[in-house]
Backbone bond lengths (Angstrom), bond angles and torsions (degrees), N, CA, C in turn:
res aa  C-N    CA-C-N  psi(-1)  N-CA   C-N-CA  omega(-1)  CA-C   N-CA-C  phi
1 M - - - 1.469 - - 1.528 108.99 -
2 E 1.294 116.06 145.81 1.454 121.54 -178.97 1.524 111.16 -72.57
3 Q 1.310 114.76 162.55 1.460 121.52 173.68 1.519 107.69 -100.75
4 L 1.330 116.79 130.77 1.465 121.58 -179.86 1.521 109.62 -103.13
5 Q 1.334 115.15 130.66 1.462 121.15 173.58 1.525 108.21 -125.95
6 T 1.320 116.25 150.67 1.463 121.28 177.28 1.523 109.09 -123.32
7 F 1.323 114.83 147.45 1.464 121.57 -178.70 1.521 109.10 -141.99
8 R 1.309 115.81 139.36 1.470 121.29 175.75 1.527 108.59 -115.76
9 F 1.326 114.44 144.62 1.453 120.23 179.71 1.522 108.76 -129.94
10 D 1.321 115.69 137.24 1.459 121.41 179.19 1.523 110.86 -82.20
11 D 1.292 115.40 156.29 1.454 123.51 171.40 1.527 106.70 -62.58
12 D 1.323 116.96 126.84 1.468 119.31 -179.37 1.532 112.45 -102.79
13 G 1.347 116.33 11.46 1.456 120.29 -178.93 1.514 112.52 90.68
14 R 1.303 116.68 -20.02 1.467 121.66 177.65 1.526 110.01 -117.03
15 I 1.318 116.14 -53.37 1.471 122.64 176.77 1.525 106.61 -100.84
16 P 1.334 117.80 118.09 1.464 119.06 -174.23 1.516 114.50 -72.87
17 N 1.335 117.52 -28.15 1.454 121.96 -170.84 1.521 108.49 56.51
18 N 1.297 118.92 -162.63 1.461 119.51 -178.31 1.521 108.17 -119.24
19 P 1.325 117.78 123.21 1.466 119.81 -175.23 1.528 114.34 -72.20
20 H 1.338 117.71 -13.42 1.465 119.90 -174.57 1.521 114.94 -121.36
21 L 1.324 117.76 -27.22 1.460 120.74 -172.15 1.522 111.65 -113.96
22 P 1.338 117.71 133.23 1.460 119.97 178.22 1.524 112.32 -84.25
23 V 1.320 115.10 158.61 1.460 122.18 168.49 1.524 106.57 -71.63
24 L 1.331 115.99 139.81 1.466 121.31 174.95 1.520 107.87 -110.61
25 L 1.325 116.51 131.01 1.460 121.15 176.56 1.524 107.98 -120.90
26 Y 1.327 115.09 112.32 1.461 122.44 177.57 1.531 106.84 -96.02
27 E 1.323 116.92 98.74 1.461 119.62 179.70 1.524 109.50 -77.40
28 G 1.330 116.15 123.30 1.451 121.56 175.50 1.513 115.67 77.37
29 A 1.316 118.62 17.04 1.469 121.10 -176.78 1.524 112.62 -55.96
30 F 1.327 117.02 -36.91 1.465 121.39 -178.15 1.530 110.75 -126.82
31 R 1.313 116.92 29.17 1.467 120.53 -175.50 1.526 111.28 -57.72
32 T 1.336 118.09 -38.59 1.460 119.87 -177.30 1.527 112.71 -85.09
33 D 1.323 117.84 -13.58 1.464 120.35 -177.86 1.537 111.15 -150.31
34 P 1.343 117.15 67.13 1.467 119.31 -177.75 1.524 113.61 -64.05
35 D 1.322 118.32 -19.37 1.471 119.79 177.87 1.527 111.71 -70.66
36 R 1.323 117.69 -11.22 1.459 121.69 179.68 1.538 112.39 -87.72
37 I 1.304 118.68 -8.72 1.464 122.11 -173.98 1.531 112.11 -53.96
38 E 1.309 117.01 -57.06 1.460 119.79 -175.22 1.522 111.45 -62.23
39 R 1.307 117.49 -41.47 1.461 121.03 -179.87 1.532 110.57 -62.88
40 A 1.324 117.32 -42.79 1.470 120.78 178.74 1.528 110.65 -63.05
41 F 1.316 117.14 -46.50 1.467 120.19 178.31 1.528 110.20 -56.34
42 N 1.327 115.68 -50.19 1.467 120.45 -177.05 1.528 111.84 -63.92
43 E 1.332 117.67 -41.70 1.467 121.12 178.37 1.530 111.52 -62.06
44 N 1.323 116.17 -27.07 1.468 121.12 -178.71 1.527 113.02 -97.30
45 G 1.336 116.49 16.33 1.454 121.18 173.50 1.514 115.56 84.43
46 W 1.327 117.82 8.14 1.469 122.03 175.46 1.522 105.53 -100.69
47 T 1.322 116.05 101.72 1.463 121.20 -171.79 1.529 110.34 -122.20
48 N 1.330 116.33 -158.07 1.461 122.09 -171.60 1.531 108.08 55.00
49 S 1.333 115.49 41.58 1.463 121.59 -172.68 1.524 112.12 -79.06
50 W 1.305 114.66 158.89 1.458 123.21 -178.78 1.527 108.03 -150.42
51 T 1.316 117.40 161.78 1.467 122.83 174.69 1.518 107.82 -128.07
52 D 1.339 115.47 126.38 1.468 121.06 -178.66 1.525 107.54 -172.43
53 G 1.329 116.71 -148.77 1.455 122.32 176.73 1.516 110.02 -109.78
54 V 1.324 115.56 -161.51 1.467 122.53 176.42 1.522 106.41 -120.65
55 F 1.328 117.04 137.05 1.466 120.55 -179.93 1.528 111.38 -55.54
56 D 1.339 115.71 148.96 1.464 120.80 -179.08 1.538 111.71 -94.40
57 Y 1.312 116.18 30.10 1.461 121.92 174.92 1.525 108.17 -143.09
58 H 1.325 115.84 153.70 1.460 120.55 -179.71 1.525 110.10 -65.29
59 H 1.308 114.75 133.21 1.461 121.55 175.68 1.521 107.73 -156.26
60 Y 1.320 115.65 168.17 1.457 120.98 176.39 1.521 108.28 -154.27
61 H 1.329 115.07 169.97 1.459 121.66 178.10 1.525 107.41 -119.62
62 S 1.311 116.37 123.73 1.466 119.70 -177.44 1.523 112.49 -92.56
63 N 1.332 117.49 -11.87 1.466 120.17 -173.31 1.525 114.57 -107.66
64 T 1.325 118.35 -0.80 1.457 120.45 -179.15 1.526 110.87 -162.66
65 H 1.323 115.01 157.21 1.457 121.84 168.83 1.527 106.71 -80.01
66 E 1.335 116.86 163.73 1.462 121.12 -179.83 1.522 108.94 -140.47
67 V 1.320 116.40 143.95 1.456 121.43 172.00 1.519 108.11 -117.54
68 L 1.329 116.11 138.36 1.458 122.86 177.90 1.521 108.37 -125.53
69 G 1.321 117.14 121.38 1.459 122.07 177.53 1.516 109.47 -115.43
70 V 1.328 116.96 127.52 1.465 120.92 -177.06 1.528 109.01 -78.30
71 K 1.326 115.38 110.04 1.456 122.25 -178.74 1.527 111.94 -81.15
72 S 1.339 116.05 -34.08 1.464 120.01 177.82 1.520 109.93 -158.62
73 G 1.328 114.67 154.31 1.454 121.44 174.77 1.511 114.50 79.40
74 T 1.332 113.77 -165.72 1.461 122.19 179.31 1.521 108.68 -137.23
75 A 1.323 115.36 158.73 1.465 120.07 176.97 1.507 110.03 -156.53
76 E 1.312 114.65 158.60 1.458 123.01 168.82 1.517 105.44 -103.14
77 L 1.322 116.33 116.56 1.455 121.69 177.72 1.515 108.73 -113.08
78 Q 1.315 116.48 138.52 1.453 120.66 172.94 1.521 107.46 -103.28
79 L 1.316 115.20 122.96 1.463 121.81 178.46 1.514 109.04 -111.50
80 G 1.334 116.55 143.52 1.454 120.58 176.03 1.512 115.63 95.12
81 G 1.322 119.05 5.47 1.461 121.76 -179.75 1.518 112.02 90.26
82 E 1.332 115.79 -170.31 1.476 121.25 -176.30 1.523 112.80 -55.97
83 G 1.311 117.10 -35.80 1.462 120.76 -179.83 1.513 112.96 -93.73
84 G 1.320 116.89 12.78 1.460 121.49 -176.83 1.516 112.53 -78.93
85 K 1.304 115.61 -148.30 1.464 122.35 -174.88 1.522 108.82 -128.56
86 T 1.338 115.80 144.40 1.454 122.29 176.91 1.523 109.37 -94.93
87 F 1.321 115.36 133.15 1.458 122.50 -179.37 1.523 109.06 -122.82
88 T 1.323 115.94 139.99 1.451 120.84 169.21 1.519 106.75 -95.11
89 V 1.328 116.78 119.79 1.458 121.45 178.59 1.519 108.86 -111.91
90 R 1.345 114.78 145.57 1.456 122.21 -175.98 1.524 109.97 -129.25
91 T 1.309 115.00 166.96 1.464 121.08 177.03 1.530 109.70 -46.68
92 G 1.342 115.21 127.96 1.457 121.50 177.88 1.508 115.51 95.36
93 D 1.328 118.21 -13.32 1.468 121.22 178.26 1.527 109.77 -77.21
94 V 1.334 115.85 151.83 1.458 121.78 179.62 1.530 108.61 -134.33
95 A 1.327 116.44 134.37 1.467 122.27 174.33 1.529 108.29 -118.70
96 V 1.331 115.80 128.52 1.460 121.18 174.54 1.522 106.64 -104.80
97 L 1.322 116.05 117.39 1.456 122.51 -175.54 1.530 109.60 -106.19
98 P 1.327 117.45 114.04 1.464 117.84 175.61 1.528 110.32 -67.23
99 A 1.315 116.54 154.21 1.462 121.69 179.11 1.524 109.86 -47.44
100 G 1.330 115.89 135.45 1.456 121.92 178.16 1.509 114.88 96.22
101 T 1.333 118.14 -9.53 1.460 121.38 -176.23 1.521 111.23 -77.01
102 G 1.319 116.47 121.65 1.455 121.33 177.01 1.514 110.81 -70.99
103 H 1.332 116.27 142.54 1.458 120.94 176.45 1.529 110.28 -150.11
104 K 1.347 113.72 148.12 1.463 121.33 -174.91 1.531 108.55 -158.12
105 R 1.318 116.57 140.54 1.467 121.47 173.12 1.519 108.56 -86.94
106 L 1.330 116.31 125.30 1.459 120.90 176.13 1.522 111.07 -91.59
107 S 1.335 116.46 -40.42 1.461 121.90 177.41 1.520 107.57 -160.00
108 A 1.336 115.63 162.24 1.464 119.67 -179.51 1.519 109.86 -159.71
109 S 1.326 115.03 154.25 1.452 120.69 172.10 1.530 107.97 -71.20
110 E 1.334 115.58 160.50 1.467 119.82 -177.81 1.519 112.81 -61.18
111 D 1.330 117.05 -28.19 1.467 120.64 -177.04 1.528 112.76 -95.84
112 F 1.332 117.93 12.43 1.461 121.07 -177.59 1.527 111.27 -66.42
113 Q 1.334 115.29 126.15 1.465 122.27 174.14 1.520 108.49 -144.19
114 V 1.317 115.63 140.37 1.454 120.83 173.28 1.521 108.96 -120.03
115 V 1.340 113.92 154.06 1.458 121.49 169.11 1.518 105.11 -104.18
116 G 1.314 116.37 126.17 1.459 121.06 177.30 1.512 109.66 -113.13
117 A 1.347 116.40 151.28 1.463 120.66 177.64 1.528 109.00 -158.99
118 Y 1.330 115.41 169.36 1.465 122.49 -172.90 1.528 109.98 -138.05
119 P 1.339 117.57 144.33 1.466 118.95 178.98 1.526 110.78 -59.05
120 D 1.303 115.48 134.70 1.462 122.91 179.42 1.524 112.93 58.15
121 G 1.321 117.72 22.38 1.453 121.33 175.05 1.509 115.35 67.77
122 L 1.328 117.11 23.32 1.462 119.40 179.58 1.522 110.75 -59.70
123 S 1.315 116.66 153.37 1.463 122.16 175.21 1.520 107.91 -96.77
124 P 1.316 117.06 120.88 1.461 119.21 -176.54 1.519 112.57 -75.26
125 N 1.320 115.09 146.28 1.456 118.92 166.96 1.526 106.65 -88.18
126 K 1.301 117.72 172.68 1.467 120.81 178.09 1.517 107.51 -129.63
127 K 1.313 114.96 115.47 1.462 121.66 178.57 1.522 108.84 -110.33
128 L 1.331 115.46 142.89 1.458 121.06 -175.35 1.526 113.63 -110.30
129 G 1.317 116.60 3.05 1.454 119.39 -179.60 1.515 113.28 86.54
130 E 1.324 117.16 23.52 1.460 121.20 178.21 1.525 109.55 -76.76
131 P 1.332 118.40 143.80 1.466 121.12 -177.10 1.527 114.08 -55.42
132 E 1.329 117.67 -37.73 1.463 119.85 -177.66 1.536 112.66 -70.02
133 E 1.331 118.59 -19.15 1.464 121.94 178.54 1.530 112.35 -76.85
134 R 1.302 115.22 -27.19 1.453 122.32 -163.61 1.527 116.59 -57.09
135 P 1.317 120.62 -53.89 1.475 118.04 -175.78 1.531 113.30 -57.88
136 Y 1.316 116.41 -46.74 1.461 119.65 -179.34 1.527 110.85 -69.44
137 A 1.334 117.31 -38.48 1.469 120.85 179.97 1.523 110.85 -62.10
138 L 1.313 117.50 -42.29 1.467 120.20 179.75 1.526 110.95 -62.90
139 E 1.325 116.86 -40.28 1.472 121.19 176.17 1.524 110.84 -61.80
140 Q 1.328 116.33 -45.78 1.464 120.65 -179.28 1.523 111.42 -62.20
141 I 1.315 117.21 -47.31 1.467 121.30 -178.83 1.522 110.44 -55.44
142 A 1.326 116.12 -43.57 1.466 120.90 -178.88 1.524 112.58 -65.57
143 S 1.331 117.37 -23.27 1.460 119.53 -175.95 1.530 114.00 -101.16
144 V 1.327 118.90 0.20 1.467 120.30 179.64 1.531 108.60 -70.48
145 P 1.341 117.19 123.94 1.471 119.50 -178.29 1.525 112.05 -73.23
146 L 1.318 115.14 158.26 1.460 120.26 173.99 1.521 109.04 -68.89
147 P 1.320 117.67 145.15 1.469 119.57 178.82 1.528 110.78 -69.76
148 A 1.324 115.91 158.39 1.460 121.29 179.85 1.526 112.34 -74.88
149 Q 1.355 116.65 -26.72 1.459 120.10 -178.20 1.519 111.08 -143.46
150 D 1.311 115.36 154.40 1.453 123.30 171.44 1.533 106.52 -68.63
151 P 1.339 119.65 132.96 1.468 120.03 -175.82 1.525 113.99 -68.21
152 V 1.326 117.28 -21.42 1.460 121.49 -178.06 1.524 111.45 -97.28
153 R 1.319 117.23 -45.85 1.469 122.21 -171.95 1.529 114.87 -114.60
154 G 1.314 118.41 7.30 1.461 120.63 175.76 1.514 113.39 70.22
155 E 1.331 115.22 -145.94 1.471 119.59 -173.30 1.522 113.45 -71.09
156 D 1.331 118.39 -14.92 1.465 121.07 178.30 1.526 112.21 -101.68
157 G 1.314 117.51 9.81 1.461 120.89 -174.46 1.512 114.03 -74.31
158 P 1.323 116.40 160.67 1.460 122.05 -177.87 1.522 115.19 -70.93
159 L 1.322 118.08 -10.73 1.453 120.06 178.63 1.536 110.28 -53.84
160 F 1.319 117.26 -39.34 1.463 120.64 -176.13 1.511 112.56 -68.69
161 N 1.326 117.80 -34.38 1.468 120.40 177.83 1.519 112.16 -70.34
162 T 1.325 116.26 -31.08 1.459 119.70 -176.51 1.526 112.83 -94.66
163 W 1.328 117.80 -24.80 1.471 120.47 -178.52 1.511 114.03 -100.76
164 M 1.311 118.81 -1.92 1.470 120.33 179.27 1.511 111.16 -98.83
């Protein structure tokens, strides 16, 4: 079974992060079967999935939560903006990012790939922390609904204990 960790990040004036919901990091959730990541996300209602990397600049989504599952390789990701925290993620790890959470790839192995998805298949916007984005982004973040299921464990997953 994977190990679950939670992390909270404060608004840094540029990247708002989420004032109420923590980031969830499931270490090793799919370590033995990384090819199952996308199917599990989709079965649990996190759709509009894709496979690629993570941008090498800080950004966030104000209109939806996002899940990232490491399909292959390793990477150093910075979550929470410039003042956030650096995480080493490996094949099989999953990060659930509540709306507003800044994320950026600092480095990665050549074979690094993540599967990303969104509750109910929403299409994410991309915010860069520009001052003109802020008022509307803060409103959007506050109005993003909780997902119907945990992307890793479905209706019995720990997301509900930590996000409620």
